[in-house]
OpenMM code with the backbone's topology and positions (N, CA, C; nanometers):
from openmm import Vec3, app, unit

residues = "UNK UNK UNK UNK UNK UNK UNK UNK UNK UNK UNK UNK UNK UNK UNK UNK UNK UNK UNK UNK UNK UNK UNK UNK UNK UNK UNK UNK UNK UNK UNK UNK UNK UNK UNK UNK UNK UNK UNK UNK UNK UNK UNK UNK UNK UNK UNK UNK UNK UNK UNK UNK UNK UNK UNK UNK UNK UNK UNK UNK UNK UNK UNK UNK UNK UNK UNK UNK UNK UNK UNK UNK UNK UNK UNK UNK UNK UNK UNK UNK UNK UNK UNK UNK UNK UNK UNK UNK UNK UNK UNK UNK UNK UNK UNK UNK UNK UNK UNK UNK UNK UNK UNK UNK UNK UNK UNK UNK UNK UNK UNK UNK UNK UNK UNK UNK UNK UNK UNK UNK UNK UNK UNK UNK UNK UNK UNK UNK UNK".split()
positions = [
    Vec3(-0.0372, -0.0536, 5.0155),
    Vec3(-0.0949, 0.0463, 4.9273),
    Vec3(-0.0118, 0.0607, 4.8006),
    Vec3(0.1215, 0.0503, 4.8103),
    Vec3(0.2052, 0.0673, 4.6920),
    Vec3(0.1763, -0.0405, 4.5889),
    Vec3(0.1556, -0.1660, 4.6323),
    Vec3(0.1233, -0.2721, 4.5377),
    Vec3(-0.0105, -0.2463, 4.4709),
    Vec3(-0.1074, -0.1983, 4.5477),
    Vec3(-0.2387, -0.1685, 4.4912),
    Vec3(-0.2277, -0.0555, 4.3900),
    Vec3(-0.1490, 0.0465, 4.4209),
    Vec3(-0.1284, 0.1575, 4.3286),
    Vec3(-0.0631, 0.1083, 4.2007),
    Vec3(0.0365, 0.0213, 4.2136),
    Vec3(0.1025, -0.0326, 4.0955),
    Vec3(0.0038, -0.1113, 4.0104),
    Vec3(-0.0806, -0.1929, 4.0745),
    Vec3(-0.1765, -0.2734, 3.9992),
    Vec3(-0.2744, -0.1845, 3.9243),
    Vec3(-0.3211, -0.0793, 3.9882),
    Vec3(-0.4159, 0.0114, 3.9231),
    Vec3(-0.3486, 0.0805, 3.8057),
    Vec3(-0.2270, 0.1307, 3.8251),
    Vec3(-0.1546, 0.1984, 3.7179),
    Vec3(-0.1265, 0.1024, 3.6039),
    Vec3(-0.0809, -0.0184, 3.6350),
    Vec3(-0.0524, -0.1177, 3.5320),
    Vec3(-0.1788, -0.1528, 3.4557),
    Vec3(-0.2903, -0.1681, 3.5250),
    Vec3(-0.4162, -0.2008, 3.4597),
    Vec3(-0.4584, -0.0886, 3.3664),
    Vec3(-0.4438, 0.0344, 3.4111),
    Vec3(-0.4793, 0.1489, 3.3266),
    Vec3(-0.3941, 0.1525, 3.2015),
    Vec3(-0.2654, 0.1288, 3.2146),
    Vec3(-0.1765, 0.1315, 3.0988),
    Vec3(-0.2065, 0.0184, 3.0027),
    Vec3(-0.2372, -0.1003, 3.0539),
    Vec3(-0.2740, -0.2123, 2.9675),
    Vec3(-0.4024, -0.1798, 2.8927),
    Vec3(-0.4977, -0.1183, 2.9616),
    Vec3(-0.6232, -0.0811, 2.8969),
    Vec3(-0.5995, 0.0199, 2.7854),
    Vec3(-0.5119, 0.1155, 2.8099),
    Vec3(-0.4810, 0.2142, 2.7065),
    Vec3(-0.4135, 0.1499, 2.5866),
    Vec3(-0.3250, 0.0543, 2.6119),
    Vec3(-0.2590, -0.0161, 2.5027),
    Vec3(-0.3608, -0.0943, 2.4206),
    Vec3(-0.4583, -0.1532, 2.4870),
    Vec3(-0.5604, -0.2296, 2.4165),
    Vec3(-0.6441, -0.1395, 2.3263),
    Vec3(-0.6666, -0.0159, 2.3692),
    Vec3(-0.7414, 0.0782, 2.2856),
    Vec3(-0.6716, 0.1012, 2.1530),
    Vec3(-0.5407, 0.1174, 2.1587),
    Vec3(-0.4642, 0.1373, 2.0364),
    Vec3(-0.4669, 0.0154, 1.9469),
    Vec3(-0.4703, -0.1035, 2.0062),
    Vec3(-0.4710, -0.2270, 1.9286),
    Vec3(-0.6046, -0.2501, 1.8609),
    Vec3(-0.7101, -0.1830, 1.9048),
    Vec3(-0.8415, -0.2032, 1.8459),
    Vec3(-0.8563, -0.1368, 1.7095),
    Vec3(-0.7680, -0.0427, 1.6794),
    Vec3(-0.7772, 0.0250, 1.5501),
    Vec3(-0.7570, -0.0772, 1.4388),
    Vec3(-0.8434, -0.0718, 1.3382),
    Vec3(-0.8343, -0.1684, 1.2308),
    Vec3(-0.7345, -0.1220, 1.1265),
    Vec3(-0.6577, -0.2171, 1.0739),
    Vec3(-0.5589, -0.1892, 0.9698),
    Vec3(-0.6162, -0.2327, 0.8366),
    Vec3(-0.6421, -0.1366, 0.7507),
    Vec3(-0.6929, -0.1663, 0.6177),
    Vec3(-0.5854, -0.1456, 0.5120),
    Vec3(-0.4607, -0.1379, 0.5509),
    Vec3(-0.3540, -0.1063, 0.4562),
    Vec3(-0.3368, -0.2141, 0.3505),
    Vec3(-0.3764, -0.3376, 0.3798),
    Vec3(-0.3606, -0.4450, 0.2825),
    Vec3(-0.4734, -0.4524, 0.1820),
    Vec3(-0.5774, -0.3736, 0.1974),
    Vec3(-0.6906, -0.3766, 0.1058),
    Vec3(-0.6664, -0.2836, -0.0116),
    Vec3(-0.7087, -0.3267, -0.1267),
    Vec3(-0.7051, -0.2389, -0.2435),
    Vec3(-0.8293, -0.1518, -0.2365),
    Vec3(-0.8132, -0.0275, -0.2075),
    Vec3(-0.9272, 0.0604, -0.1848),
    Vec3(-1.0166, 0.0702, -0.3081),
    Vec3(-0.9588, 0.0646, -0.4265),
    Vec3(-1.0394, 0.0725, -0.5470),
    Vec3(-1.1271, -0.0498, -0.5659),
    Vec3(-1.0897, -0.1619, -0.5081),
    Vec3(-1.1647, -0.2856, -0.5257),
    Vec3(-1.2781, -0.2993, -0.4254),
    Vec3(-1.2829, -0.2137, -0.3256),
    Vec3(-1.3856, -0.2258, -0.2231),
    Vec3(-1.4616, -0.0954, -0.2109),
    Vec3(-1.5917, -0.1060, -0.1956),
    Vec3(-1.6748, 0.0120, -0.1763),
    Vec3(-1.6925, 0.0359, -0.0269),
    Vec3(-1.6335, 0.1414, 0.0245),
    Vec3(-1.6430, 0.1738, 0.1668),
    Vec3(-1.7446, 0.2845, 0.1931),
    Vec3(-1.8228, 0.3209, 0.0938),
    Vec3(-1.9134, 0.4342, 0.1111),
    Vec3(-2.0229, 0.4077, 0.2132),
    Vec3(-2.0564, 0.2804, 0.2372),
    Vec3(-2.1618, 0.2495, 0.3320),
    Vec3(-2.1139, 0.2344, 0.4748),
    Vec3(-1.9835, 0.2406, 0.4969),
    Vec3(-1.9292, 0.2230, 0.6315),
    Vec3(-1.9458, 0.3507, 0.7120),
    Vec3(-1.9906, 0.3346, 0.8327),
    Vec3(-2.0010, 0.4502, 0.9223),
    Vec3(-1.8637, 0.4786, 0.9815),
    Vec3(-1.8368, 0.6042, 1.0087),
    Vec3(-1.7120, 0.6402, 1.0744),
    Vec3(-1.7126, 0.5798, 1.2143),
    Vec3(-1.5971, 0.5324, 1.2596),
    Vec3(-1.5903, 0.4784, 1.3947),
    Vec3(-1.6151, 0.5911, 1.4945),
    Vec3(-1.6916, 0.5586, 1.5966),
    Vec3(-1.7254, 0.6584, 1.6975),
    Vec3(-1.6006, 0.6994, 1.7748),
    Vec3(-1.5954, 0.8254, 1.8094),
    Vec3(-1.4854, 0.8752, 1.8917),
    Vec3(-1.4982, 0.8134, 2.0306),
    Vec3(-1.3850, 0.7956, 2.0994),
    Vec3(-1.3926, 0.7410, 2.2349),
    Vec3(-1.4739, 0.8331, 2.3255),
    Vec3(-1.5298, 0.7758, 2.4322),
    Vec3(-1.6041, 0.8591, 2.5263),
    Vec3(-1.5080, 0.9581, 2.5930),
    Vec3(-1.5596, 1.0610, 2.6569),
    Vec3(-1.4723, 1.1651, 2.7136),
    Vec3(-1.3693, 1.1124, 2.8135),
    Vec3(-1.4062, 1.0155, 2.8967),
    Vec3(-1.3113, 0.9615, 2.9933),
    Vec3(-1.1985, 0.8880, 2.9231),
    Vec3(-1.2328, 0.8064, 2.8240),
    Vec3(-1.1313, 0.7328, 2.7496),
    Vec3(-1.0406, 0.8295, 2.6754),
    Vec3(-1.0992, 0.9309, 2.6131),
    Vec3(-1.0200, 1.0303, 2.5415),
    Vec3(-0.9256, 1.1026, 2.6370),
    Vec3(-0.9736, 1.1354, 2.7550),
    Vec3(-0.8897, 1.2031, 2.8543),
    Vec3(-0.7745, 1.1132, 2.8979),
    Vec3(-0.8014, 0.9832, 2.9179),
    Vec3(-0.6947, 0.8896, 2.9555),
    Vec3(-0.5913, 0.8754, 2.8445),
    Vec3(-0.6372, 0.8686, 2.7203),
    Vec3(-0.5448, 0.8593, 2.6071),
    Vec3(-0.4555, 0.9828, 2.6022),
    Vec3(-0.5156, 1.1001, 2.6174),
    Vec3(-0.4392, 1.2243, 2.6133),
    Vec3(-0.3400, 1.2325, 2.7288),
    Vec3(-0.3818, 1.1923, 2.8484),
    Vec3(-0.2911, 1.1946, 2.9637),
    Vec3(-0.1746, 1.0988, 2.9421),
    Vec3(-0.2037, 0.9815, 2.8902),
    Vec3(-0.0995, 0.8834, 2.8635),
    Vec3(-0.0018, 0.9344, 2.7581),
    Vec3(-0.0540, 0.9904, 2.6502),
    Vec3(0.0328, 1.0433, 2.5447),
    Vec3(0.1193, 1.1579, 2.5956),
    Vec3(0.0594, 1.2470, 2.6753),
    Vec3(0.1339, 1.3604, 2.7311),
    Vec3(0.2451, 1.3109, 2.8237),
    Vec3(0.2124, 1.2119, 2.9086),
    Vec3(0.3116, 1.1579, 3.0010),
    Vec3(0.4298, 1.0993, 2.9236),
    Vec3(0.4015, 1.0186, 2.8221),
    Vec3(0.5106, 0.9569, 2.7479),
    Vec3(0.5927, 1.0600, 2.6700),
    Vec3(0.5265, 1.1604, 2.6155),
    Vec3(0.6004, 1.2662, 2.5458),
    Vec3(0.6903, 1.3413, 2.6432),
    Vec3(0.6376, 1.3712, 2.7623),
    Vec3(0.7159, 1.4451, 2.8611),
    Vec3(0.8299, 1.3620, 2.9187),
    Vec3(0.8148, 1.2295, 2.9183),
    Vec3(0.9202, 1.1415, 2.9699),
    Vec3(1.0345, 1.1260, 2.8688),
    Vec3(1.0086, 1.1611, 2.7439),
    Vec3(1.1106, 1.1513, 2.6407),
    Vec3(1.2010, 1.2730, 2.6512),
    Vec3(1.3187, 1.2507, 2.7052),
    Vec3(1.4116, 1.3604, 2.7303),
    Vec3(1.5531, 1.3120, 2.7051),
    Vec3(1.6428, 1.4033, 2.6832),
    Vec3(1.7831, 1.3674, 2.6680),
    Vec3(1.8359, 1.3216, 2.8032),
    Vec3(1.8993, 1.2069, 2.8030),
    Vec3(1.9568, 1.1554, 2.9267),
    Vec3(2.0914, 1.2220, 2.9508),
    Vec3(2.1232, 1.2431, 3.0773),
    Vec3(2.2460, 1.3133, 3.1140),
    Vec3(2.3633, 1.2186, 3.1332),
    Vec3(2.3344, 1.0900, 3.1530),
    Vec3(2.4393, 0.9951, 3.1871),
    Vec3(2.4533, 0.9766, 3.3371),
    Vec3(2.3883, 1.0625, 3.4141),
    Vec3(2.3866, 1.0497, 3.5590),
    Vec3(2.2563, 0.9782, 3.5942),
    Vec3(2.2650, 0.8521, 3.6391),
    Vec3(2.1424, 0.7763, 3.6629),
    Vec3(2.0500, 0.8393, 3.7673),
    Vec3(2.1060, 0.9076, 3.8652),
    Vec3(2.0225, 0.9723, 3.9663),
    Vec3(1.9417, 1.0860, 3.9049),
    Vec3(2.0084, 1.1707, 3.8286),
    Vec3(1.9416, 1.2842, 3.7638),
    Vec3(1.8408, 1.2339, 3.6611),
    Vec3(1.8822, 1.1368, 3.5791),
    Vec3(1.7925, 1.0843, 3.4761),
    Vec3(1.6675, 1.0225, 3.5384),
    Vec3(1.6865, 0.9493, 3.6478),
    Vec3(1.5724, 0.8901, 3.7179),
    Vec3(1.4789, 0.9983, 3.7693),
    Vec3(1.5336, 1.0971, 3.8377),
    Vec3(1.4510, 1.2034, 3.8952),
    Vec3(1.3758, 1.2787, 3.7857),
    Vec3(1.4458, 1.3112, 3.6757),
    Vec3(1.3812, 1.3839, 3.5667),
    Vec3(1.2714, 1.3023, 3.4998),
    Vec3(1.2937, 1.1718, 3.4857),
    Vec3(1.1931, 1.0867, 3.4226),
    Vec3(1.0734, 1.0592, 3.5106),
    Vec3(1.0970, 1.0540, 3.6417),
    Vec3(0.9878, 1.0216, 3.7330),
    Vec3(0.8895, 1.1365, 3.7508),
    Vec3(0.9335, 1.2590, 3.7325),
    Vec3(0.8410, 1.3723, 3.7488),
    Vec3(0.7248, 1.3627, 3.6503),
    Vec3(0.7484, 1.3488, 3.5195),
    Vec3(0.6329, 1.3367, 3.4295),
    Vec3(0.5571, 1.2046, 3.4481),
    Vec3(0.6282, 1.1005, 3.4908),
    Vec3(0.5619, 0.9732, 3.5184),
    Vec3(0.4610, 0.9913, 3.6323),
    Vec3(0.5034, 1.0562, 3.7398),
    Vec3(0.4132, 1.0818, 3.8518),
    Vec3(0.3023, 1.1787, 3.8128),
    Vec3(0.3349, 1.2780, 3.7303),
    Vec3(0.2318, 1.3715, 3.6852),
    Vec3(0.1270, 1.2975, 3.6033),
    Vec3(0.1699, 1.1998, 3.5246),
    Vec3(0.0747, 1.1180, 3.4495),
    Vec3(-0.0198, 1.0432, 3.5418),
    Vec3(0.0336, 0.9902, 3.6517),
    Vec3(-0.0510, 0.9215, 3.7496),
    Vec3(-0.1520, 1.0187, 3.8112),
    Vec3(-0.1071, 1.1394, 3.8394),
    Vec3(-0.1971, 1.2417, 3.8945),
    Vec3(-0.3072, 1.2735, 3.7941),
    Vec3(-0.2687, 1.2923, 3.6690),
    Vec3(-0.3668, 1.3253, 3.5653),
    Vec3(-0.4696, 1.2137, 3.5496),
    Vec3(-0.4233, 1.0874, 3.5495),
    Vec3(-0.5159, 0.9751, 3.5378),
    Vec3(-0.6067, 0.9662, 3.6598),
    Vec3(-0.5517, 0.9918, 3.7785),
    Vec3(-0.6331, 0.9879, 3.9000),
    Vec3(-0.7408, 1.0957, 3.8959),
    Vec3(-0.7071, 1.2126, 3.8451),
    Vec3(-0.8060, 1.3200, 3.8349),
    Vec3(-0.9183, 1.2829, 3.7378),
    Vec3(-0.8825, 1.2077, 3.6342),
    Vec3(-0.9846, 1.1616, 3.5391),
    Vec3(-1.0811, 1.0658, 3.6086),
    Vec3(-1.0274, 0.9771, 3.6926),
    Vec3(-1.1134, 0.8866, 3.7695),
    Vec3(-1.2048, 0.9667, 3.8611),
    Vec3(-1.1516, 1.0697, 3.9244),
    Vec3(-1.2356, 1.1523, 4.0122),
    Vec3(-1.3473, 1.2214, 3.9340),
    Vec3(-1.3179, 1.2610, 3.8116),
    Vec3(-1.4184, 1.3304, 3.7311),
    Vec3(-1.5213, 1.2347, 3.6710),
    Vec3(-1.4742, 1.1213, 3.6177),
    Vec3(-1.5631, 1.0344, 3.5423),
    Vec3(-1.5967, 0.9019, 3.6110),
    Vec3(-1.5157, 0.8601, 3.7053),
    Vec3(-1.5355, 0.7302, 3.7673),
    Vec3(-1.6556, 0.7265, 3.8597),
    Vec3(-1.6975, 0.6045, 3.8898),
    Vec3(-1.8138, 0.5858, 3.9758),
    Vec3(-1.7818, 0.5056, 4.1010),
    Vec3(-1.6727, 0.4318, 4.1022),
    Vec3(-1.6409, 0.3445, 4.2141),
    Vec3(-1.5784, 0.4243, 4.3288),
    Vec3(-1.6403, 0.4161, 4.4458),
    Vec3(-1.5939, 0.4927, 4.5614),
    Vec3(-1.4531, 0.4518, 4.6048),
    Vec3(-1.4222, 0.3223, 4.5986),
    Vec3(-1.2879, 0.2771, 4.6388),
    Vec3(-1.1807, 0.3300, 4.5439),
    Vec3(-1.2097, 0.3270, 4.4150),
    Vec3(-1.1116, 0.3794, 4.3196),
    Vec3(-1.0957, 0.5304, 4.3342),
    Vec3(-1.2051, 0.6000, 4.3631),
    Vec3(-1.1949, 0.7440, 4.3845),
    Vec3(-1.1118, 0.7753, 4.5084),
    Vec3(-1.1276, 0.6947, 4.6123),
    Vec3(-1.0461, 0.7138, 4.7331),
    Vec3(-0.8998, 0.6867, 4.7020),
    Vec3(-0.8743, 0.5812, 4.6257),
    Vec3(-0.7369, 0.5511, 4.5857),
    Vec3(-0.6804, 0.6644, 4.5001),
    Vec3(-0.7624, 0.7179, 4.4102),
    Vec3(-0.7181, 0.8288, 4.3257),
    Vec3(-0.6757, 0.9482, 4.4111),
    Vec3(-0.7497, 0.9775, 4.5160),
    Vec3(-0.7128, 1.0873, 4.6066),
    Vec3(-0.5783, 1.0586, 4.6726),
    Vec3(-0.5570, 0.9340, 4.7163),
    Vec3(-0.4297, 0.8956, 4.7779),
    Vec3(-0.3149, 0.9074, 4.6781),
    Vec3(-0.3395, 0.8651, 4.5550),
    Vec3(-0.2362, 0.8726, 4.4515),
    Vec3(-0.1976, 1.0173, 4.4271),
    Vec3(-0.2966, 1.1044, 4.4159),
    Vec3(-0.2681, 1.2462, 4.3917),
    Vec3(-0.1817, 1.3029, 4.5036),
    Vec3(-0.2195, 1.2773, 4.6269),
    Vec3(-0.1433, 1.3308, 4.7405),
    Vec3(-0.0008, 1.2754, 4.7427),
    Vec3(0.0129, 1.1455, 4.7240),
    Vec3(0.1461, 1.0833, 4.7293),
    Vec3(0.2342, 1.1294, 4.6141),
    Vec3(0.1782, 1.1335, 4.4930),
    Vec3(0.2577, 1.1697, 4.3762),
    Vec3(0.2965, 1.3180, 4.3789),
    Vec3(0.2082, 1.4036, 4.4283),
    Vec3(0.2443, 1.5456, 4.4399),
    Vec3(0.3599, 1.5631, 4.5380),
    Vec3(0.3563, 1.4885, 4.6471),
    Vec3(0.4644, 1.4940, 4.7455),
    Vec3(0.5959, 1.4444, 4.6838),
    Vec3(0.5891, 1.3371, 4.6083),
    Vec3(0.7105, 1.2828, 4.5462),
    Vec3(0.7647, 1.3769, 4.4390),
    Vec3(0.6768, 1.4404, 4.3627),
    Vec3(0.7226, 1.5379, 4.2632),
    Vec3(0.7948, 1.6528, 4.3323),
    Vec3(0.7402, 1.7013, 4.4398),
    Vec3(0.8047, 1.8103, 4.5150),
    Vec3(0.9427, 1.7661, 4.5631),
    Vec3(0.9530, 1.6446, 4.6148),
    Vec3(1.0824, 1.5927, 4.6589),
    Vec3(1.1804, 1.5851, 4.5415),
    Vec3(1.1364, 1.5302, 4.4286),
    Vec3(1.2250, 1.5147, 4.3132),
    Vec3(1.2721, 1.6506, 4.2601),
    Vec3(1.1828, 1.7478, 4.2550),
    Vec3(1.2217, 1.8815, 4.2083),
    Vec3(1.3232, 1.9451, 4.3021),
    Vec3(1.3009, 1.9312, 4.4310),
    Vec3(1.3960, 1.9851, 4.5291),
    Vec3(1.5293, 1.9131, 4.5188),
    Vec3(1.5267, 1.7812, 4.4995),
    Vec3(1.6499, 1.7047, 4.4855),
    Vec3(1.7264, 1.7491, 4.3618),
    Vec3(1.6559, 1.7667, 4.2508),
    Vec3(1.7212, 1.8127, 4.1272),
    Vec3(1.7807, 1.9522, 4.1468),
    Vec3(1.7077, 2.0384, 4.2123),
    Vec3(1.7558, 2.1753, 4.2384),
    Vec3(1.8872, 2.1722, 4.3165),
    Vec3(1.8965, 2.0816, 4.4113),
    Vec3(2.0152, 2.0733, 4.4967),
    Vec3(2.1287, 1.9922, 4.4365),
    Vec3(2.0975, 1.8982, 4.3465),
    Vec3(2.1989, 1.8019, 4.3037),
    Vec3(2.2322, 1.7997, 4.1561),
    Vec3(2.1471, 1.8470, 4.0715),
    Vec3(2.1748, 1.8408, 3.9265),
    Vec3(2.2621, 1.9577, 3.8850),
    Vec3(2.3609, 1.9285, 3.8021),
    Vec3(2.4499, 2.0346, 3.7546),
    Vec3(2.3891, 2.1010, 3.6349),
] * unit.nanometer
topology = app.Topology()
chain = topology.addChain("A")
for resn in residues:
    res = topology.addResidue(resn, chain)
    for name in ("N", "CA", "C"):
        topology.addAtom(name, app.Element.getBySymbol(name[0]), res)
């Protein structure tokens, strides 16, 4: 199950990265030389995609923290938002997804990650100075 969870998470992250790469760069164009008045605005992502982007951005922002120099503490502190990101993405699959197997996996991910977050918080409470 852990390998399957990793593959799903890795696939989701690769998909999110691809979304960012789809944005077109017009910085090299001389705007005065081209008439863009006929171009339609690019459509906003669908609600599920937007939710995944927001969850991914929130996870990465929350993972950005000052490191203490203690690898155990730094690991525990970084893994909490990482696991919360997995929970958030799994909840998005439950809300918007259609595949029964992925929804079942999402339920397993939520349960496992919530348990690990609880462990990490308790460990930090007992061990972090």
